[in-house]
N, C-alpha and C positions, 0 to 999 in steps of 0.2 A: 220744389218744382224740378222735374226732369228736363234737361236741356236737349233740344233736338240737335242732331249732328251738324246741321247747316250753321248753327250758332256756336255750339260747344267746341267744334274742331277748327275754328278760325283763329287768326292772330289779331290781337288788339294792342294798340298803344296805351301804356299805363303811365307814362312819364318821360321826361327828357333824360337822356343817358347821363349827362353831366350831373344833374341833380341826384339821380339814383346812385351814382358812384360816391357822392359826398357823404351820404347817410342813408340808412334804411328808410324806405318809403312805405308807409301803410296806406293801402288804398282798397278799392273794391272793384270787382269785375263780375258781372252777370249774377249778382246776388251773393257773391262769395267774398269774404274778406281775404286779402292777400298781403304778403310782405315782399317787397323787392329789396334785396340786400346789395350794397355796393361792393366795390373791390373788383378783382379780376380773376375769374369772370363774374359778371353780374348774374345773380341767381334770383329765383322767385319761388315762393311756396304759399300754400294756403295756410290760414290760421290754425288748421288742424295738423299742419306739418307735411302735407303732400307736396313733393317737388313738382314744379311746372316747367314746361319747355320755354326757353327764352331766346330771343334774337335781338341783335342790335342793328338797327337800320335807320338811316336818315336822321341821325341825332336823337332817336327815340328808342325806348325799350318796348319790345313787343312780347306779349305773353299769351299763352293759350291755356284754357282749362281742359282741353281734350288732346287729341293726337292729330295735328294737322298733316295732311297729305302733301302740302306744298309749302314753300317759303312765303314770307310776307310779299305782297304784290310788288312786281318790279316797276321801277320808275327810272328809265334810262337817263332822263335829263339830270337826275341827281348826280350822275357821274361826270357831267360836263364841267371842265375846269373853270370856265368863265362865268359860271352862275353863282349868284348870291344864295346861300343856304340860310333861310330865315325861319327860326323857330319862334312862334308867336304866342307861346304860353298855353294856358288851358283855361277854358271857360266852363263853369258848371251850369247846367240847365235842368229845370224841372220839366222834362219832356222825354218821350221815348227817343232813343238814339236814332231810330229809323225816321222819325219826324225831322230830325236834324238833317239827315242825308237828303230827304225829299225836298226840304226847303232850299238846300244848296243847289238843287237842280232847277229851281223855279226862277224864271226870268221875269214873269209878269209883276212881281212885287217891287222890282227895282225902282220905278219912278215914285212909288208911294211910301216905301220904307227907307230907301237909300237916296232920297231926293237930292239932286244936284251933285251926286257922286256917281252912282251906277245908273241913274236914270233921271228923267225929268219930263214933266208934261210940256208940250202935248205929245211927246214921243213915247206913247204907251203901248203901241202895237207889238205883239210878239209874232214875228214873221214865221212862216212855215219852216220847219226844220225836220231833220230825219232822225228817227229813233229806231234802235234795233237791239235785240239780245243776241250777242255774238256767241253762238253756240260752241265754236272751236276753243274759245278761251273762257266761256261762262262768265261774261261781263255784259253790263248794259252800257250802251253808247248813245249819245245824242250828238249829231254832227250838223254842219251847215247852219249853226245858230248865229244870228246877228242881232245886235241891239245898239242903239245910239246911247253913248254914255258921256256925260259932261266931264268926268275924270275917271277914266277906266283904270288907272294906276297912279301911284304917287308921282311917277316920273312923267305922266302924260301932260302935254301942254295944250289945253283946250279940248273941246269935245271931239270924239271920233266915233265912227261906226265900228264897234268892236265885234270881232269874230270869236266864237266860243266852240269848244268841244268839251263834252262832259263824259266822264268815264266812271262807272261804279264797278269796282274790282271785287269787293265783297259786300255783304249787307251793311257794314259799318265803315267802309273805306271808299272814299270818292275823291276824284280829282278834276280839276278844271284846267283846260288848256285854252289860253286867251291871247288875243293880239298883243304882241310885245311892242310898245312904243319905241324901243331902242334898237330893234332888229326886225326888219320887215318880213323876213322869211322864217322866223322862229317863234315859238310860243313861250310865254310865261306860264309857269305851272304852279297852281295853288291846290294844295292837298288838304283834305279834312279827314283826320283819323278820329273816329268817335269811340269812346270808352263807355259802354253801357254799364252803369253802376247797378241799376235795378231796372225793371221793365219801364218805369216812369221817370227815371233820373239818369243823366249821363254827364260826361265831361267831353268837350270837344277840343281837339289838339290841332290847330291849323299850322301848316308848315308850307313854306313857299320856296320855289327855286326860280330865281329871277335873273334876267339880264339887265342889271342896273348897278353900275359901279360908282354912281354919284350920290345917291340918297343915303342919308345916315341910317344906321341900323334901327335906332330908336324910332325914327320917323316911319320906317317901313312897318315896324311892329305896331305902332300906334294907329296907322292907317287901316291896317287889317282888323285891329281890335275894335275900332269905331264901327266898322261895318258889321262885325259880329255881334256887338252889343245892341245895335239897332235890331238885328234879327231876333235876339233873345226876348225882347218885349213881345214880339208877335208869337214866337214859338211857345212861350210859357202861358199864353192865353188861348191857344188852340184847344178845341174840344171836339172829340175826346182827346185826352192826353196821349193815348196810345194810337198807333196807326191802324186805321181800318183796312182790312183786306177783303171784306165781304163785297160781292158785287152790289153796285148801286148805293153803297153806304155813304159815299160822297160823290157828287155829280161833277165829272171833269169837263173842262172846255178844251178847245183845240190847243191852247197853249200848254196844257197839262200832259202832252204826249209822253214826255220823259217820266213823269210820275206814274202814268198808267203802265208803262213798260216795267218800271221798277217794282211796282206792286205785283204785277203778274209774275215777274221773276221770283220775287220773295215767296209767293204762294206756290209756284212750281217747286221751289227748294224745300217746302215744308216749314218755313219760318213761322213760329208762333210767338217767340219772345219779343216783347215790345209792341205786340199788335193786340187788337181787340179780340182776335181769335185766341191768343194766348191768355188774355184776361178771363175769357169764358172757361178755358181749360183749367186755369188755376182755381177758379171758383168752384168748378165741379169737383 
């Protein structure tokens, strides 16, 4: 299957830098088997021997199968000295990588999937928020998001109305900026770097940049993994497995404003991989 430029020429996280330095890592990206070799510098190649571009950012190895015009997305908060840099491992899912990003944008499922953590009844309403495609940077943003959460973060003491901002930097890279319980005027940042293995399989690499100097690292990782494993149950049972981009394929509600913008943006970029449009093209 030929890859469209919007997918082929992007950067993808394929593993943690420390793990890749220790020993060669054999993995898969966009239907292609690749090998990431340790040492200095870290290198990557396809199973057939073609060298691939590599970048090391945010404790992760980024690889592209194409020729990226830009560097991996900038995350300024990652350079702030007082932040905890938390790598949360990787979780494999039997779902399109695009489905994973879309789920990350969805607040409506909080009370029902992450009960008594990110949401709880009767606080189920998704209040109006603003969604836009920022043409100057070619990103999707959702701002002015608010949701009551019983435990918005591991360091939170009691329920708070949490403020969110969502940012989709590339089709498979998204970030959440949320109320920081320990610093009123700053955001905690939770990133999700999705590695599409095949159209219907992926690995998700959560990475956090937090203002929290009290919590144990193992507890921070466990907190995030609990949330993500709760999501996996829902994601692996969604049908279709691939993300529909056809108009009216799935009926959105007002709470799905960010999903609508994300799908529109993908369609504008000509994304087919991991979508039902891509499935039809492959079958043809």
